[in-house]
N, C-alpha and C positions, 0 to 999 in steps of 0.2 A: 766239237768233233764227234762224228757218228760212229757207233759201234758197228763192227762187222756182223755180229750176231743179232738176230731179231729177239725182241723182248719175250715173245711167247716160246721161242726155242730155248732161250736161256732159262726160263721157268721150267720147262719140260726136263731139261738136263739136270737142273737143281733137284726137281722132284724125284728123278731116278736115284740120285746120289743119296737124297733124304731117306728113301725107302731101304737102301742098302745099309746106311748108317744105323738107322733104327733097329734093322735086322741083327746088327752086331751088338745091340744093347746100349748104344750111345743115346744120350739125351740131346736132341736136335730141335732147334727152332728154325722157322722158315720166315725170311724177310722178303717182302715183295716191292717195297718202296725203292730200295736199293737192292736189287736181287742178290741174295746170298743166304747161306746158312750159318747159324750159330750153333756151336757144339759146346755143351757144358764141359769144363775142364776141372781139375783137382784144385784150382785156385778160385775161391768164391768170387763172383763178379767179374771174372776174366774169361770170357768165352773165346774159342778158336773160331775165327771167321773163315768161310770157304766161299769162293766166287767163281764164276766162269770167266776165263780171259776174254778180252775184247775180241780177239780173233774167233773165239768159240771153239778152239781146239783142245783146251785144257781146263781142268779144275785148278785152282791155286789156293794156297793157304800159308800161313806163317809169313804174312807180308809179302806174298808172291815168291817167296824162296823155294817153296815146294810146288811141284806140278805134276799132274797126271792126266793122260788123255781122257777126254770126255766119253769116248767110245766104250771105256771100260770102267763104268761106274763101281762095279764090285771090287775091282782092283784098287781103285782110288779110295774106296771105304776102308779097305784093309790097310792100306798105307796110312791113312788118316788115324785109324785106330792105334797102329803101331807107333806113329809119331806121338800121339797123346800119351800112350804108356811109357815110352822112352823118356818124355819130358816131365812126366810126373814123378819119376823116380830118379831124376837127374840131380 
């Protein structure tokens, strides 16, 4: 099955989100084999994975239960940071 989004566009979008997340003080890794970001959580060895949906319209995380439009990387970063904070204190 082919993805609707081009690989280079997917990497560009992830790069934008990466910069926003790092700007919020999060520890983020970049994966390019299976394009996505890994974000360090409060649970050692258990990162949060963030991907671009196949349509290319959203970032998704928490096993695709959470989504945010790719046009708003700063908003996605704030939501991801809030998600991590909420789940580390749950």
